[in-house]
DSSP file (Angstrom, degrees, kcal/mol; ACC not computed):
  #  RESIDUE AA STRUCTURE BP1 BP2  ACC     N-H-->O    O-->H-N    N-H-->O    O-->H-N    TCO  KAPPA ALPHA  PHI   PSI    X-CA   Y-CA   Z-CA
    1    1 A M              0   0    0      0, 0.0     2,-0.1     0, 0.0     0, 0.0   0.000 360.0 360.0 360.0 140.9    0.0    0.1    0.0
    2    2 A T     >  -     0   0    0      1,-0.1     4,-2.3     0, 0.0     5,-0.2  -0.438 360.0-107.4 -80.9 166.1    1.3    3.5   -0.7
    3    3 A A  H  > S+     0   0    0      1,-0.2     4,-1.7     2,-0.2     6,-0.2   0.885 122.8  52.2 -62.0 -40.0    1.5    6.2    2.0
    4    4 A E  H  4>S+     0   0    0      2,-0.2     5,-2.8     1,-0.2     4,-0.4   0.939 110.1  49.6 -56.8 -48.0   -1.5    8.0    0.4
    5    5 A G  H >45S+     0   0    0      1,-0.2     3,-0.9     3,-0.2    -2,-0.2   0.889 109.3  51.1 -51.3 -46.3   -3.5    4.8    0.6
    6    6 A A  H 3<5S+     0   0    0     -4,-2.3    -1,-0.2     1,-0.3    -2,-0.2   0.811 112.1  47.1 -67.3 -31.9   -2.5    4.2    4.2
    7    7 A L  T 3<5S-     0   0    0     -4,-1.7    -1,-0.3    -5,-0.2    -2,-0.2   0.478 118.1-112.0 -91.3  -2.0   -3.7    7.7    5.1
    8    8 A G  T < 5 +     0   0    0     -3,-0.9     2,-0.3    -4,-0.4    -3,-0.2   0.533  62.7 151.2  85.8  11.3   -6.9    7.3    3.2
    9    9 A F      < -     0   0    0     -5,-2.8    -1,-0.3    -6,-0.2    -2,-0.1  -0.535  41.8-136.3 -71.3 136.7   -6.2    9.8    0.4
   10   10 A I        -     0   0    0     -2,-0.3     3,-0.1    -3,-0.1    -1,-0.0  -0.833  23.7-119.6 -96.6 124.3   -7.9    8.9   -2.7
   11   11 A P        -     0   0    0      0, 0.0     2,-0.1     0, 0.0    -1,-0.0  -0.338  31.6-102.0 -66.0 138.9   -5.6    9.3   -5.8
   12   12 A P        +     0   0    0      0, 0.0     2,-0.3     0, 0.0     0, 0.0  -0.395  55.1 156.0 -64.6 132.3   -6.6   11.7   -8.4
   13   13 A E        -     0   0    0     34,-0.1     2,-0.4    -2,-0.1    23,-0.4  -0.945  26.3-154.3-149.9 158.1   -8.2   10.0  -11.5
   14   14 A V  B     -a   49   0A   0     34,-1.2    36,-2.7    -2,-0.3     2,-0.1  -0.999  13.5-139.4-141.0 131.4  -10.6   11.1  -14.2
   15   15 A S        -     0   0    0     -2,-0.4     4,-0.3    34,-0.2    36,-0.1  -0.392  35.1-100.9 -81.6 172.0  -12.9    8.8  -16.1
   16   16 A R  S >  S+     0   0    0      1,-0.2     3,-1.2    34,-0.2    -1,-0.1   0.727 107.3  84.2 -68.0 -22.9  -13.4    9.3  -19.9
   17   17 A A  T 3  S+     0   0    0      1,-0.3    -1,-0.2     3,-0.0    -3,-0.0   0.888  93.6  39.1 -56.9 -50.9  -16.8   11.0  -19.3
   18   18 A P  T >  S+     0   0    0      0, 0.0     3,-2.1     0, 0.0    46,-0.7   0.574  84.3 116.3 -75.2  -6.8  -15.5   14.6  -18.6
   19   19 A I  B <  S-b   64   0B   0     -3,-1.2    46,-0.2    -4,-0.3    -3,-0.0  -0.444  94.6  -2.7 -69.1 122.7  -12.9   14.4  -21.2
   20   20 A G  T 3  S+     0   0    0     44,-2.0    -1,-0.3    -2,-0.4    45,-0.1   0.686  91.6 160.4  67.3  19.7  -13.8   17.2  -23.8
   21   21 A A    <   -     0   0    0     -3,-2.1    -1,-0.2    43,-0.1    43,-0.1  -0.319  51.1 -93.7 -62.3 152.1  -17.0   18.1  -21.8
   22   22 A P    >   -     0   0    0      0, 0.0     3,-1.6     0, 0.0    -1,-0.1  -0.317  37.1-106.5 -71.2 163.8  -18.3   21.6  -22.8
   23   23 A L  G >  S+     0   0    0      1,-0.3     3,-1.4     2,-0.2     6,-0.1   0.541 109.8  80.7 -70.4 -12.7  -17.0   24.4  -20.6
   24   24 A S  G 3  S+     0   0    0      1,-0.3    -1,-0.3     5,-0.0     5,-0.1   0.652  80.3  70.4 -66.6 -20.6  -20.5   24.8  -18.9
   25   25 A A  G <  S+     0   0    0     -3,-1.6     2,-0.3    37,-0.1    -1,-0.3   0.573  77.9  97.0 -73.6  -8.2  -19.5   21.8  -16.7
   26   26 A V  S X  S-     0   0    0     -3,-1.4     3,-0.8     4,-0.1     2,-0.2  -0.691  82.7-113.8 -86.9 137.6  -16.9   23.9  -14.9
   27   27 A A  G >  S-     0   0    0     -2,-0.3     3,-1.8     1,-0.2     5,-0.3  -0.460  84.6  -6.4 -75.9 136.0  -18.1   25.3  -11.6
   28   28 A N  G 3  S-     0   0    0      1,-0.3    -1,-0.2    -2,-0.2     3,-0.1   0.672 113.3 -75.5  57.8  23.0  -18.6   29.1  -11.2
   29   29 A G  G <  S+     0   0    0     -3,-0.8    -1,-0.3     1,-0.2    -2,-0.1   0.542  92.5 142.8  67.5   3.2  -17.1   30.1  -14.5
   30   30 A S    <   -     0   0    0     -3,-1.8    -1,-0.2     1,-0.1    -4,-0.1  -0.069  62.7-119.6 -67.1 174.7  -13.7   29.4  -13.2
   31   31 A H  S    S+     0   0    0     -3,-0.1    31,-0.9     2,-0.1     2,-0.2   0.021  74.9 116.1-108.1  31.4  -11.1   27.9  -15.4
   32   32 A N        -     0   0    0     -5,-0.3     2,-0.3    30,-0.2    10,-0.2  -0.626  60.5-129.2 -92.7 157.6  -10.6   24.8  -13.3
   33   33 A C  E     -E   41   0C   0      8,-2.9     8,-1.6    -2,-0.2     2,-0.4  -0.800  17.6-140.1-104.4 150.6  -11.5   21.3  -14.4
   34   34 A L  E     -E   40   0C   0     -2,-0.3     6,-0.2     6,-0.2    30,-0.1  -0.886   7.1-148.9-107.3 138.4  -13.6   18.9  -12.3
   35   35 A D    >   -     0   0    0      4,-2.1     3,-1.5    -2,-0.4   -21,-0.1  -0.260  45.0 -80.8 -86.6-177.3  -13.1   15.2  -11.8
   36   36 A D  T 3  S+     0   0    0    -23,-0.4   -22,-0.1     1,-0.3    -2,-0.0   0.680 130.9  49.7 -61.9 -21.3  -15.8   12.6  -11.3
   37   37 A R  T 3  S-     0   0    0      2,-0.1    -1,-0.3     3,-0.0     3,-0.1   0.468 120.9-105.8 -98.1  -2.6  -16.1   13.5   -7.5
   38   38 A G  S <  S+     0   0    0     -3,-1.5    -2,-0.1     1,-0.3   -11,-0.1   0.356  70.1 149.4  98.1  -3.7  -16.5   17.2   -8.3
   39   39 A A        -     0   0    0     -5,-0.1    -4,-2.1     1,-0.1    -1,-0.3  -0.366  42.5-127.6 -70.3 146.3  -12.9   18.0   -7.1
   40   40 A E  E     -E   34   0C   0     -6,-0.2     2,-0.4    -3,-0.1    -6,-0.2  -0.607  20.4-165.2 -95.7 155.0  -11.3   20.9   -8.9
   41   41 A Y  E     -E   33   0C   0     -8,-1.6    -8,-2.9    -2,-0.2     3,-0.1  -0.987  18.8-123.3-141.1 128.4   -8.0   21.0  -10.7
   42   42 A S    >   -     0   0    0     -2,-0.4     3,-1.9   -10,-0.2    17,-0.2  -0.191  45.4 -68.1 -75.0 171.7   -6.1   24.1  -11.9
   43   43 A E  T 3  S+     0   0    0      1,-0.3    17,-0.2    15,-0.1    -1,-0.2  -0.235 121.2  22.2 -54.2 124.1   -5.0   24.9  -15.3
   44   44 A G  T 3  S+     0   0    0     15,-3.6    -1,-0.3     1,-0.3    16,-0.1   0.269  83.9 149.9  96.7 -11.4   -2.1   22.6  -16.4
   45   45 A A    <   -     0   0    0     -3,-1.9    14,-2.2    14,-0.2     2,-0.5  -0.260  32.9-154.3 -53.9 140.5   -3.0   19.7  -14.0
   46   46 A V  E     +C   58   0B   0     12,-0.2    12,-0.2    10,-0.0    -1,-0.1  -0.980  18.7 173.9-122.0 119.7   -2.1   16.3  -15.4
   47   47 A V  E     -C   57   0B   0     10,-2.4    10,-2.6    -2,-0.5   -34,-0.1  -0.925  31.8-107.4-128.7 147.4   -4.1   13.4  -14.0
   48   48 A P  E     -C   56   0B   0      0, 0.0   -34,-1.2     0, 0.0     2,-0.4  -0.347  32.9-119.8 -65.4 155.2   -4.4    9.6  -14.9
   49   49 A I  B >   -a   14   0A   0      6,-2.0     3,-1.3     3,-0.4     6,-0.2  -0.798  37.5-102.8 -88.5 136.8   -7.4    8.3  -16.7
   50   50 A K  T 3  S+     0   0    0    -36,-2.7   -34,-0.2    -2,-0.4    -1,-0.1  -0.388 100.0   2.1 -64.2 140.6   -9.3    5.6  -14.7
   51   51 A L  T 3  S+     0   0    0      1,-0.1    -1,-0.2   -36,-0.1   -36,-0.0   0.691 108.7  96.5  58.5  25.5   -8.6    2.0  -15.9
   52   52 A E    X   -     0   0    0     -3,-1.3     3,-2.2     3,-0.2    -3,-0.4  -0.506  66.8-151.4-142.7  76.3   -6.2    3.1  -18.6
   53   53 A P  T 3  S+     0   0    0      0, 0.0     3,-0.1     0, 0.0    -3,-0.0  -0.053  80.3  16.7 -47.5 136.9   -2.7    2.7  -17.2
   54   54 A G  T 3  S+     0   0    0      1,-0.2     2,-0.4    -5,-0.1     0, 0.0   0.276  98.7 113.2  83.1 -13.6   -0.2    5.1  -18.7
   55   55 A R    <   -     0   0    0     -3,-2.2    -6,-2.0    -6,-0.2     2,-0.3  -0.723  43.4-177.1 -95.9 138.1   -2.9    7.4  -20.2
   56   56 A M  E     -CD  48  67B   0     11,-0.7    11,-2.0    -2,-0.4     2,-0.3  -0.886  17.0-149.4-134.4 160.9   -3.3   11.0  -18.8
   57   57 A V  E     -CD  47  66B   0    -10,-2.6   -10,-2.4    -2,-0.3     2,-0.4  -0.944  13.1-146.9-129.4 153.4   -5.5   14.1  -19.3
   58   58 A R  E     -CD  46  65B   0      7,-2.6     7,-2.2    -2,-0.3     2,-0.8  -0.950  17.9-123.0-122.8 143.0   -4.5   17.7  -18.9
   59   59 A C  E     + D   0  64B   0    -14,-2.2   -15,-3.6    -2,-0.4     2,-0.5  -0.759  39.8 170.7 -89.3 114.4   -6.6   20.5  -17.7
   60   60 A T  E >   - D   0  63B   0      3,-3.1     3,-0.7    -2,-0.8   -28,-0.1  -0.939  66.5 -18.7-129.6 106.8   -6.5   23.1  -20.4
   61   61 A G  T 3  S-     0   0    0     -2,-0.5   -29,-0.1     1,-0.2    -1,-0.1   0.886 125.9 -54.8  67.8  36.8   -8.9   26.2  -20.4
   62   62 A G  T 3  S+     0   0    0    -31,-0.9     2,-0.3     1,-0.2    -1,-0.2   0.698 121.3 100.2  61.4  25.6  -11.2   24.5  -17.9
   63   63 A Q  E <  S- D   0  60B   0     -3,-0.7    -3,-3.1   -32,-0.2     2,-0.5  -0.988  73.8-119.5-137.0 146.9  -11.6   21.5  -20.1
   64   64 A W  E     -bD  19  59B   0    -46,-0.7   -44,-2.0    -2,-0.3     2,-0.4  -0.732  32.5-171.9 -83.0 132.2   -9.9   18.0  -19.9
   65   65 A T  E     - D   0  58B   0     -7,-2.2    -7,-2.6    -2,-0.5     2,-0.1  -0.941  29.4-104.2-124.1 143.0   -8.0   17.1  -22.9
   66   66 A D  E     - D   0  57B   0     -2,-0.4     2,-0.6    -9,-0.2    -9,-0.2  -0.435  32.3-145.5 -59.1 136.2   -6.3   13.8  -23.9
   67   67 A R  E     - D   0  56B   0    -11,-2.0   -11,-0.7    -2,-0.1     3,-0.1  -0.934  13.2-129.0-110.4 113.2   -2.7   14.0  -23.4
   68   68 A A        -     0   0    0     -2,-0.6     2,-0.2     1,-0.1   -13,-0.0  -0.295  31.6-111.8 -57.1 131.8   -0.6   12.0  -26.0
   69   69 A P        -     0   0    0      0, 0.0     2,-0.4     0, 0.0    -1,-0.1  -0.522  31.5-131.4 -70.5 138.8    1.9    9.7  -24.1
   70   70 A T        -     0   0    0     -2,-0.2     2,-0.1    -3,-0.1    -3,-0.0  -0.768  18.3-116.6 -92.8 135.6    5.4   10.9  -24.8
   71   71 A G        -     0   0    0     -2,-0.4    -1,-0.1     1,-0.1     3,-0.0  -0.397  20.2-124.4 -69.4 140.7    8.0    8.4  -25.8
   72   72 A V        -     0   0    0     -2,-0.1    -1,-0.1     1,-0.1     2,-0.0  -0.745  36.1-112.4 -78.1 121.3   11.0    7.7  -23.5
   73   73 A P        -     0   0    0      0, 0.0     2,-0.2     0, 0.0    -1,-0.1  -0.412  35.2-122.1 -64.1 139.6   14.1    8.4  -25.7
   74   74 A A        -     0   0    0     93,-0.1    95,-0.3     1,-0.1     3,-0.1  -0.549  20.7-115.3 -81.3 143.6   15.9    5.0  -26.2
   75   75 A N        -     0   0    0     -2,-0.2     2,-0.1     1,-0.1    -1,-0.1  -0.444  41.3 -96.6 -68.3 145.6   19.4    4.7  -25.1
   76   76 A P        +     0   0    0      0, 0.0     2,-0.3     0, 0.0    91,-0.2  -0.424  56.6 163.8 -66.1 148.4   21.8    4.1  -27.9
   77   77 A F  E     -F  166   0D   0     89,-1.4    89,-2.3    18,-0.2     2,-0.4  -0.967  33.7-145.4-149.9 167.6   22.6    0.4  -28.5
   78   78 A V  E     -FG 165  94D   0     16,-2.5    16,-2.0    -2,-0.3     2,-0.6  -0.973  14.0-160.0-131.3 125.1   24.1   -2.1  -30.9
   79   79 A E  E     -FG 164  93D   0     85,-2.9    84,-3.0    -2,-0.4    85,-1.2  -0.908  16.8-174.8-110.9 119.0   22.7   -5.6  -31.0
   80   80 A M  E     -FG 162  92D   0     12,-3.5    12,-3.1    -2,-0.6     2,-0.5  -0.840  20.4-148.3-119.9 154.2   25.1   -8.2  -32.6
   81   81 A E  E     -FG 161  91D   0     80,-2.9    80,-1.8    -2,-0.3     2,-0.5  -0.985  16.9-161.1-115.4 121.7   24.7  -11.9  -33.5
   82   82 A V  E     -F  160   0D   0      8,-2.3     2,-0.4    -2,-0.5    78,-0.2  -0.922  10.0-176.9-111.5 128.0   28.0  -13.9  -33.2
   83   83 A T  E     +F  159   0D   0     76,-2.6    76,-3.2    -2,-0.5     6,-0.1  -0.975   7.3 169.9-131.3 135.3   28.3  -17.2  -35.0
   84   84 A W    >   -     0   0    0      4,-0.4     3,-1.1    -2,-0.4    74,-0.1  -0.966  48.2 -75.1-138.3 157.2   31.1  -19.7  -35.1
   85   85 A P  T 3  S+     0   0    0      0, 0.0     0, 0.0     0, 0.0     0, 0.0  -0.185 114.1   0.6 -51.0 130.5   31.4  -23.3  -36.5
   86   86 A N  T 3  S+     0   0    0      1,-0.2    -3,-0.0    -3,-0.0     0, 0.0   0.851 111.8 107.7  57.4  40.2   29.6  -25.9  -34.2
   87   87 A G  S <  S-     0   0    0     -3,-1.1    -1,-0.2    17,-0.0    -3,-0.1  -0.910  73.8-100.5-134.5 163.1   28.4  -23.3  -31.8
   88   88 A P        -     0   0    0      0, 0.0    -4,-0.4     0, 0.0    -1,-0.0  -0.341  35.6-119.5 -78.3 177.2   25.3  -21.6  -30.8
   89   89 A T        -     0   0    0     -6,-0.1    -6,-0.2    -2,-0.1     2,-0.1  -0.754  31.3-165.7-123.1  84.8   24.6  -18.0  -32.1
   90   90 A P        -     0   0    0      0, 0.0    -8,-2.3     0, 0.0     2,-0.5  -0.333  13.3-136.2 -68.7 150.6   24.3  -15.7  -29.2
   91   91 A R  E     -G   81   0D   0    -10,-0.2     2,-0.5    -2,-0.1   -10,-0.2  -0.923  17.9-161.6-104.2 129.1   22.8  -12.3  -29.5
   92   92 A L  E     -G   80   0D   0    -12,-3.1   -12,-3.5    -2,-0.5     2,-0.5  -0.967   5.9-169.7-111.0 121.7   24.7   -9.3  -27.7
   93   93 A K  E     +G   79   0D   0     -2,-0.5     2,-0.3   -14,-0.3   -14,-0.2  -0.976  23.2 154.2-112.4 118.3   23.1   -6.0  -26.9
   94   94 A V  E     -G   78   0D   0    -16,-2.0   -16,-2.5    -2,-0.5     3,-0.1  -0.948  44.9-104.6-137.7 158.3   25.5   -3.4  -25.7
   95   95 A R    >   -     0   0    0     -2,-0.3     3,-2.1   -18,-0.2   -18,-0.2  -0.606  55.5 -87.4 -76.8 148.7   25.8    0.3  -25.6
   96   96 A P  T 3  S+     0   0    0      0, 0.0    18,-0.2     0, 0.0    -1,-0.1  -0.267 116.1  20.9 -53.9 134.2   28.3    1.8  -28.0
   97   97 A G  T 3  S+     0   0    0     16,-3.2     2,-0.3     1,-0.3    17,-0.1   0.316  98.9 109.3  88.2 -10.6   31.7    1.8  -26.5
   98   98 A Q    <   -     0   0    0     -3,-2.1     2,-0.4    15,-0.2    -1,-0.3  -0.733  68.5-117.4 -97.3 152.1   31.1   -0.8  -23.9
   99   99 A M        -     0   0    0     -2,-0.3     2,-0.5    13,-0.2    13,-0.2  -0.733  19.8-165.7 -94.2 132.8   32.6   -4.3  -24.2
  100  100 A A  E     -I  111   0E   0     11,-2.8    11,-3.3    -2,-0.4     2,-0.3  -0.922  16.7-151.3-107.2 135.7   30.6   -7.5  -24.6
  101  101 A S  E     -I  110   0E   0     -2,-0.5     2,-0.3     9,-0.2     9,-0.2  -0.852  14.4-178.7-111.9 153.5   32.7  -10.7  -23.9
  102  102 A I  E     -I  109   0E   0      7,-2.0     7,-3.2    -2,-0.3     2,-0.5  -0.991  21.0-137.3-151.7 141.4   32.1  -14.1  -25.4
  103  103 A R  E     -I  108   0E   0     -2,-0.3     2,-0.6     5,-0.2     5,-0.2  -0.928  18.1-176.5-108.0 119.3   33.9  -17.4  -24.9
  104  104 A I  E >   -I  107   0E   0      3,-2.4     3,-2.4    -2,-0.5     2,-0.2  -0.958  65.0 -55.1-115.4 102.2   34.6  -19.5  -28.1
  105  105 A G  T 3  S-     0   0    0     -2,-0.6    -2,-0.0     1,-0.3     0, 0.0  -0.490 123.9 -18.7  62.0-122.6   36.3  -22.8  -27.2
  106  106 A A  T 3  S+     0   0    0     -2,-0.2     2,-0.3    -3,-0.1    -1,-0.3   0.389 121.8  98.8 -93.4   1.8   39.4  -21.9  -25.1
  107  107 A S  E <   -I  104   0E   0     -3,-2.4    -3,-2.4    23,-0.0     2,-0.5  -0.716  56.4-158.5 -93.6 145.2   39.3  -18.3  -26.4
  108  108 A D  E     -I  103   0E   0     -2,-0.3    22,-2.4    -5,-0.2    23,-0.6  -0.974  16.4-171.6-110.9 120.0   37.9  -15.3  -24.7
  109  109 A W  E     -IJ 102 129E   0     -7,-3.2    -7,-2.0    -2,-0.5     2,-0.5  -0.897  14.4-152.1-116.3 147.3   37.0  -12.4  -27.0
  110  110 A G  E     -IJ 101 128E   0     18,-2.7    18,-2.9    -2,-0.4     2,-0.5  -0.965  10.8-164.4-111.7 128.5   35.9   -8.8  -26.2
  111  111 A L  E     -IJ 100 127E   0    -11,-3.3   -11,-2.8    -2,-0.5    16,-0.2  -0.947   6.8-177.1-114.9 128.3   33.7   -7.0  -28.7
  112  112 A V  E     - J   0 126E   0     14,-2.1    14,-2.1    -2,-0.5     2,-0.3  -0.904  12.2-158.2-133.1 106.0   33.4   -3.2  -28.4
  113  113 A P  E     + J   0 125E   0      0, 0.0   -16,-3.2     0, 0.0     2,-0.3  -0.571  13.7 175.6 -79.4 136.5   31.0   -1.7  -31.0
  114  114 A T  E     - J   0 124E   0     10,-3.5    10,-3.3    -2,-0.3     2,-0.3  -0.988  33.3-104.1-140.1 153.3   31.2    2.0  -32.0
  115  115 A F  E     - J   0 123E   0     -2,-0.3     2,-0.6     8,-0.2     8,-0.2  -0.590  30.8-123.4 -78.4 136.2   29.3    4.1  -34.6
  116  116 A D        -     0   0    0      6,-2.5     3,-0.4     3,-0.4     6,-0.3  -0.750  15.9-158.4 -75.4 112.8   31.1    5.0  -37.8
  117  117 A D  S    S+     0   0    0     -2,-0.6    -1,-0.2     1,-0.2    -2,-0.0   0.788  91.7  53.5 -60.0 -34.8   31.0    8.8  -38.0
  118  118 A A  S    S+     0   0    0      1,-0.2    -1,-0.2    -3,-0.1    -2,-0.0   0.768 114.9  38.4 -73.9 -30.3   31.6    8.7  -41.8
  119  119 A D    >   -     0   0    0     -3,-0.4     3,-1.5     1,-0.1    -3,-0.4  -0.947  69.0-153.5-129.3 112.1   28.7    6.2  -42.5
  120  120 A P  T 3  S+     0   0    0      0, 0.0    -1,-0.1     0, 0.0    47,-0.0   0.769 102.0  41.3 -54.9 -26.6   25.4    6.6  -40.6
  121  121 A A  T 3  S+     0   0    0     23,-0.1    24,-2.3    -6,-0.1     2,-0.1   0.624  94.6 107.9 -95.2  -9.7   24.6    3.0  -41.0
  122  122 A G  E <   - K   0 144E   0     -3,-1.5    -6,-2.5    -6,-0.3     2,-0.4  -0.400  46.3-168.5 -78.4 141.6   28.3    1.8  -40.3
  123  123 A I  E     -JK 115 143E   0     20,-3.2    20,-3.1    -8,-0.2     2,-0.5  -0.994   8.2-152.8-131.0 118.9   29.1    0.0  -37.0
  124  124 A R  E     -JK 114 142E   0    -10,-3.3   -10,-3.5    -2,-0.4     2,-0.5  -0.848   8.6-165.8 -93.4 134.4   32.9   -0.6  -36.1
  125  125 A V  E     -JK 113 141E   0     16,-2.6    16,-2.9    -2,-0.5     2,-0.4  -0.957   4.7-157.4-122.6 110.4   33.5   -3.6  -33.9
  126  126 A E  E     -JK 112 140E   0    -14,-2.1   -14,-2.1    -2,-0.5     2,-0.5  -0.664  11.3-148.5 -86.2 133.0   36.9   -3.8  -32.2
  127  127 A I  E     -JK 111 139E   0     12,-3.0    11,-3.0    -2,-0.4    12,-1.2  -0.930  14.0-169.1-109.9 123.0   37.9   -7.3  -31.2
  128  128 A Y  E     -JK 110 137E   0    -18,-2.9   -18,-2.7    -2,-0.5     2,-0.8  -0.857  23.2-131.0-108.0 146.3   40.1   -7.9  -28.2
  129  129 A D  E     -JK 109 136E   0      7,-1.7     7,-0.6    -2,-0.3   -20,-0.2  -0.835  20.5-171.3 -91.6 116.4   41.8  -11.0  -26.9
  130  130 A L  S    S+     0   0    0    -22,-2.4    -1,-0.2    -2,-0.8   -21,-0.1   0.598  78.7  59.7 -87.1  -8.8   40.9  -11.2  -23.3
  131  131 A K  S    S+     0   0    0    -23,-0.6    -1,-0.2     3,-0.1   -22,-0.1   0.731  87.0  91.7 -78.6 -29.2   43.3  -14.1  -22.4
  132  132 A A  S    S-     0   0    0     -3,-0.2     3,-0.1     4,-0.1    -4,-0.0  -0.260  82.3-113.8 -68.7 152.9   46.3  -12.1  -23.5
  133  133 A E  S    S+     0   0    0      1,-0.4     2,-0.1     2,-0.1    -3,-0.0  -0.965 106.8  23.2-131.2 118.3   48.2  -10.0  -20.8
  134  134 A P  S    S-     0   0    0      0, 0.0    -1,-0.4     0, 0.0     2,-0.1   0.615 108.0-120.8 -82.1 161.8   48.0   -7.1  -21.2
  135  135 A R        -     0   0    0     -2,-0.1     2,-0.3    -3,-0.1    -5,-0.1  -0.396  37.3-175.7 -71.9 142.0   44.8   -7.3  -23.4
  136  136 A H  E     -K  129   0E   0     -7,-0.6    -7,-1.7    -2,-0.1     2,-0.5  -0.896  29.7 -99.4-134.1 165.3   45.3   -5.9  -26.7
  137  137 A R  E     -K  128   0E   0     -2,-0.3    -9,-0.3    -9,-0.2     3,-0.1  -0.717  30.8-176.4 -83.7 127.5   43.1   -5.2  -29.8
  138  138 A L  E     -     0   0E   0    -11,-3.0     2,-0.3    -2,-0.5   -10,-0.2   0.896  56.5 -29.0 -94.7 -46.8   43.5   -7.8  -32.4
  139  139 A T  E     -K  127   0E   0    -12,-1.2   -12,-3.0     2,-0.0     2,-0.4  -0.900  51.6-122.3-156.4-176.2   41.4   -6.5  -35.2
  140  140 A E  E     -K  126   0E   0     -2,-0.3     2,-0.4   -14,-0.2   -14,-0.2  -0.999  14.4-156.6-143.2 136.7   38.5   -4.4  -36.2
  141  141 A L  E     -K  125   0E   0    -16,-2.9   -16,-2.6    -2,-0.4     2,-0.6  -0.882   5.4-152.9-110.4 145.5   35.4   -5.3  -38.2
  142  142 A V  E     +K  124   0E   0     -2,-0.4     2,-0.3   -18,-0.2   -18,-0.2  -0.970  28.3 160.3-116.9 118.3   33.2   -2.8  -40.1
  143  143 A A  E     -K  123   0E   0    -20,-3.1   -20,-3.2    -2,-0.6     2,-0.4  -0.765  32.3-124.8-127.1 170.0   29.6   -3.9  -40.5
  144  144 A T  E >   -K  122   0E   0      4,-0.4     3,-2.3    -2,-0.3    18,-0.4  -0.959  36.6 -95.0-120.4 143.9   26.3   -2.2  -41.2
  145  145 A S  T 3  S+     0   0    0    -24,-2.3    18,-0.2    -2,-0.4    19,-0.1  -0.321 112.3   2.1 -56.0 132.2   23.1   -2.4  -39.2
  146  146 A N  T 3  S+     0   0    0     16,-1.7    -1,-0.3     1,-0.2    17,-0.2   0.710 111.7 125.7  59.2  24.6   20.8   -5.1  -40.5
  147  147 A G    <   -     0   0    0     -3,-2.3    -1,-0.2    15,-0.5     3,-0.1  -0.250  67.3 -64.0 -98.9-170.2   23.6   -6.0  -43.0
  148  148 A P        -     0   0    0      0, 0.0    -4,-0.4     0, 0.0    14,-0.3  -0.312  60.5 -90.5 -72.9 160.2   25.4   -9.1  -43.9
  149  149 A A        -     0   0    0     12,-0.1     2,-0.4    -6,-0.1    12,-0.3  -0.270  34.9-145.9 -66.1 156.4   27.7  -11.0  -41.4
  150  150 A V  E     -H  160   0D   0     10,-2.9    10,-2.4    -3,-0.1     2,-0.3  -0.999  12.5-130.8-124.4 127.8   31.4  -10.0  -41.4
  151  151 A T  E     -H  159   0D   0     -2,-0.4     8,-0.2     8,-0.2     2,-0.1  -0.581  21.3-128.5 -81.1 135.4   34.2  -12.7  -40.7
  152  152 A S        -     0   0    0      6,-3.3     2,-0.3    -2,-0.3    -1,-0.1  -0.395   8.9-130.5 -74.2 154.9   36.8  -11.9  -38.1
  153  153 A E  S    S+     0   0    0     -2,-0.1     2,-0.2     4,-0.1     4,-0.1  -0.350  74.2 110.3-100.1  52.0   40.5  -12.3  -38.9
  154  154 A T  S    S-     0   0    0     -2,-0.3    -2,-0.0     4,-0.1     3,-0.0  -0.691  75.7 -89.3-116.9 167.8   41.0  -14.3  -35.6
  155  155 A T  S    S+     0   0    0      1,-0.3     2,-0.1    -2,-0.2    -2,-0.1  -0.920 122.9  27.8-124.8 107.1   41.8  -17.9  -34.8
  156  156 A P  S    S-     0   0    0      0, 0.0    -1,-0.3     0, 0.0     2,-0.1   0.409 103.6-141.5 -86.6 147.9   39.3  -19.4  -34.6
  157  157 A A        +     0   0    0     -2,-0.1     2,-0.3    -4,-0.1    -4,-0.1  -0.408  24.1 175.6 -78.0 157.0   37.4  -17.1  -37.0
  158  158 A F        -     0   0    0    -74,-0.1    -6,-3.3    -2,-0.1     2,-0.4  -0.914  25.6-117.5-146.8 168.5   33.7  -16.2  -36.2
  159  159 A T  E     -FH  83 151D   0    -76,-3.2   -76,-2.6    -2,-0.3     2,-0.4  -0.935  15.1-155.2-123.5 146.6   31.3  -13.9  -37.9
  160  160 A V  E     -FH  82 150D   0    -10,-2.4   -10,-2.9    -2,-0.4     2,-0.4  -0.946   9.8-176.7-117.9 127.8   29.6  -10.8  -36.5
  161  161 A R  E     -F   81   0D   0    -80,-1.8   -80,-2.9    -2,-0.4     2,-0.7  -0.998  23.5-137.7-126.8 127.7   26.3   -9.5  -37.9
  162  162 A V  E     -F   80   0D   0     -2,-0.4   -16,-1.7   -18,-0.4   -15,-0.5  -0.762  19.5-173.4 -86.1 117.0   24.8   -6.3  -36.5
  163  163 A V  E     -     0   0D   0    -84,-3.0     2,-0.3    -2,-0.7    -1,-0.2   0.863  62.7 -20.6 -84.3 -40.1   21.1   -7.2  -36.1
  164  164 A S  E     -F   79   0D   0    -85,-1.2   -85,-2.9   -19,-0.1    -1,-0.3  -0.969  59.3-173.0-158.8 169.6   19.9   -3.6  -35.1
  165  165 A S  E     -F   78   0D   0     -2,-0.3     2,-0.4   -87,-0.2   -87,-0.2  -0.977  10.1-156.3-162.9 156.6   21.3   -0.4  -33.7
  166  166 A K  E     -F   77   0D   0    -89,-2.3   -89,-1.4    -2,-0.3     2,-0.3  -0.982  11.5-150.4-143.8 126.1   20.1    2.9  -32.4
  167  167 A R        -     0   0    0     -2,-0.4   -93,-0.1   -91,-0.2    -2,-0.0  -0.636  34.9 -96.7 -90.4 151.6   22.2    6.0  -32.3
  168  168 A S              0   0    0     -2,-0.3    -1,-0.1     1,-0.1   -93,-0.1  -0.340 360.0 360.0 -66.2 155.1   21.4    8.6  -29.6
  169  169 A R              0   0    0    -95,-0.3    -1,-0.1    -3,-0.1   -94,-0.1   0.473 360.0 360.0 -74.4 360.0   19.2   11.6  -30.4
């Protein structure tokens, strides 16, 4: 139970009925909006719609109006599919610049994807040998989002296909 529920406060909610109702429904000619219980809300108030999770209404000019949900900006990511002979095909989803590690037989590889500034669809994938001390970069692949698989120049060789990606806004 929330603190408001424990104290007996009724959370604000508006049913679909008053949404878009004529201004005559507003008490005393004020520019406040009324909910189903007759409670008043000031201009700009944003309240959830009953039985519609995630949907809201806004009090505008004394009238409830539907408020379109705003999308949450997605974090940038690169989703890769790694394939090697006689093995499963895992998918790795990482933020650009972060390392994803994968074990192939006795080898441990680190894959670091970054966006190619020269090509909007281009993805560079740096491959590191994680068993070597100190760790060092072995090679780099250049792939395209939703493009063909690219074969590594490592032993054992494997392919990397960028399934999807999202740059930051």
